[in-house]
N, C-alpha and C positions, 0 to 999 in steps of 0.2 A: 687592369682589373677584369675579372670574369664574374659570372653569376651562376650559381648552382642551386636549384630549388629556391630561387629568390634570395639566396645568401650571397652577399658581396664578398669576394675573395681576392686579396691582393697578391697572394703567393701560394704556390703549391710545393709541398715537400714530399719527395718520393723515396720509398725504400727501393732497393735494387732487385735483390734475388726474389723471384716469384712475382714481382710486380712489373718491373721493366724488362727483365730478361727471364727466359724460361729455363732457369738453372736449378730450381729445387728438385725437379724430377730427376735431373742428371745426378745431383748430389745424393738423392735417395738411392739411385742405382749404384753409385760408387760405394756407398756404405754397405749396400747389400753384397757387393763383390768382396769387400773386406771381411764382412761377417761370414761369408761362405769360405773364404780362404783360411780363417782362423777359428771357425766353429763357434761363432758368437751369436747366440740366439737373440732374436728380436732387436738386432742392432739398428735396423731401419726405423723401428718405432722410437727408439731412444734418440736417434739423430733427428727425426722429424720434430721431436719435442724441443730441440735446440733452435729451431728456425727463428731467425730474427735476433739471435743472441751473438755476443762477441765470442772470439776464440777462447778467452779466459773463462767466460761463463759456460761454454760448451765443455771445456776441460773439466770444470768442477762438476758438471752434471753427469758426464760419463763416469767419473770416479765415484760419484755418489751411487750410481747404478751398479757398477762392476767392481768397486773396491779401490782403495787408494793405490794399489800396485798395478792398476790397469795402465798399460803403456800407451796412453792417449796420443802422445806426440808421434810415436811410430805408426800407429794406425791412421792418424789424421794425415800423415805424410803419404801413406799408401793411397788414401782416398784422394788426396790432391793430385797424385800422379795419374790416377784414373781420370780425374776431371780434366786435367790438361790434355790428356790423350783424346778425350771426347771433344774438347774445343778444337783440337787440331783436325779432327774428323768433320768439323763443320756442324756439329750437333747443337751448339749453343746459339739460340736465336732470340731476337726481340719478341716480347709478348705482343699479341694481336692488338693493334691500335696504338702502340707506344710511340712510334715515330710521329704519327699524325697528331696525337695529343700534345706532344712536346712542341711541335711546330706551331700548333694553334695557340698554345699558351705564350710562346715567344712573340707571335704576331699580335696578340692581345695586350702585350705589355705587362703580363703577370710575372712576378719573380718565380724562379724555378730553383729548387735546391735538391741535392742528393743527400740522403741520410741513411747510410748503409752500415751494417755491422762489419762488413768486409773491410780489410785494410786498404789504404789508399792505392798502393801500387797495383794490386790485383784489380780493384774496382775500376780504376782509370784505364788500365790496359784493355779490359773487357769492353767498356763503353766506347773507347776510342776505336777498337776493332769493329764494333757494331755501328759506328758512325753517329753517335748521339752525345758524346761527351761535351761538345761545344754548347749544348743547350743550357747547361747548368751554371747559374750565377754563383752558387755556393756549393761546395763539395765537402760534406761532413762525413767522415769515415770512422770506423770502429777504433782506429788507433788515435783518435783525437778526443775520445771520451773516457771517463772513468767508470761510468755505470752503464750496464747493458739494459736493453729493453727487458721488462716493462717500465723501467725508469725512463722518464721523458727527456733525459738530459740531451740526447743527440738531436731531438726535434727542437728543443728550446735553444740550443746553440745555433742550429741552422736558421731559425727564425730571427734570432738576434743579429746574425750576419746579414740577413736579408733586410733588416731594418723594419720588421713588422711585429706586431703583437700576435700571440697565439690565436686569439679570437679572429684575427684577420687572415689566417692561413689555413690551408687544407692539407692534411696528411693523408697520403695514399699508401695503404698497407695490405698485405695478404696474411701475415702471421697473427696469431692470437696475441703474442707479446707485443707486437707492433701496434695493434689496435688498442690494447691496454695502455701503452705509452702515449698514444695520441690523445686518448680520452683524459688520461691523468695530467697531460700538459695543457689542456684547455683548447685543443685544436678541433676544428671541424674534421671529423675522422671518417674516411671512406675505406671500406674493406672491399678488396677485389680478391675473392678466395682463389687459392691455388691448391696445394696439397691438402691443407687443413680446411674442412668445411666450416661454415658458420655454426655456432652453438647458441643456445639461449643467452649466454653471457655476451657473445659478440653482437647479437641482435640488440641487446640493451646498450652496449658501449659504443657501437658504431652509429654515426649519424646517417650513413647510407651504406648499403651492401649492394653491389652491382656486379654483373657477370664478367665484364672485361673492360679494358681501357677504351675500346672503340665505343662502347655504350656510354662510358663516362664522357668521352669527347662529345657525343651527341647531346648529352644532358647539359653540357656547359654552354653558356651564352656570353 
């Protein structure tokens, strides 16, 4: 168990993209390249609004913005090719303080869960490559849930597998939809902003907004 602002916490549930790994800026850049190649205005803005959502939810959102004939699968595959190239170039890194925070939580005996909208194969490969996959007691991925964030399903399933109640667990998120999901599920919700800055809604829904995971580690006891 750990304590944060005098709040006892038995388990911590992490989103991956933008929280543990510095991927969202790369994804933004990948969609920018796709938009440039196909003359798609504001595609980075559209893709940023999908942060924290499952592939199915992203598909629906893109089609809502560009029309039902929008070839999402084709463009998403191109985006994925750019992303894999960037990974191969060594551009995908852990966020500041991520490894230290995970090691601290493990040593303190807190449960640790992954709750990412990314599919299992991709998420596990990335975290294994970055050397942190072994820290997670529970690994909940987008292909194991029916409802995308802001629905709290993924966090509730992770908490259930950890054997804790939502009020005993902390959710760490960067996306607005993730914060909404954490709050809706009854979790102590921490926002570590990445691409999307805090808004008045986030200030109301998050229990804590903090600059990075290194600062979060310092705040935990």
